[in-house]
N, C-alpha and C positions, 0 to 999 in steps of 0.2 A: 442538492448534490454538490458537493466540493470536490475540485479536481486539483491533481498537480502533476505537472510534468516539467522536466528539466528543460524541457524546448518551448520558450515562451509563444513563439508562434502556434504550436500545437494547443496551448491553454487558450490564445487568443481565439483561435478558429472554433474550439468546443465551446467558448462563451457565446460567440457571434452565433453560432448554430442552435444554441439552448441546450447542447448535450450536458453541459453543468451550469448550474446557477451562480458559482463563485469560484475562484481560483485560489489556492493557496501558495505562498511564497517560497514554501520548502515542505519537505516531507514532515518535520517534527510539528510545525504549525498545524500542518492537515490533521496529525495524529491527535493532538490535543484537542482540536474542533470538532471532532465527529465521535459517534457513538460506534460505529462498525466501520473497520478500515479493510477496504479489499484491495489487495495488491495483485495486479493484472500486469504482469511483465515476464519477459524472459527468465529463466531459472537462475542464470548469473546475477542479474539485476534484482531479482527478488531476494536472493541470498544477500545482496549489499543493502538493500532496503531494510531487510530484517536486522542486519548488523548495525544499522544507524538508529533503529528503533531500540536496541538492546538496553535495557535497565532504565528506559524513560517510562514516566506515567504515560498512559496513552488511553485509547478507547476501550470501551468494554469487551469489544471483540476485535481480533485481527485475524484475517483469514487471506489465503492466497489461492490462485487459481492455476499454478504451475502444473506441469504434467507429471513431473516425478517429484518425490519427496526426499529421499536419501541426502541430497546435497543441502536441504533445508533444516534437516533435524537438529543440529547443533545450533544454528543461529535462531531456530524459532525458539528453542527452550530457553533462550534469553530475552524472550519478548513475552511481557504479560499479557495473558488472554489470547495467545496465537493458537490457532488451530488449523493445521494444514488440511486443506480440501483439494478436491480434484474436479477439473471443469466437466467432466462427464458424469459425475456422481449424483 
């Protein structure tokens, strides 16, 4: 499992604990290096992540686990292979 976080200390802790196997330097690198990308962020940050991925080739599947979808419909439509999901579904 490859992880990314803008906070390098968080990435270092995840690596040290074995939560992730490797750390990506940025979201685009992460997207290029995986088959499935799970975005697990607050809604506003999820929207920003989708905006950052818009129009770029990426993984075979991009999903998020945000609790609401209305703010993500527009940004998600610009991301190849995006499927909005719900954490409780």
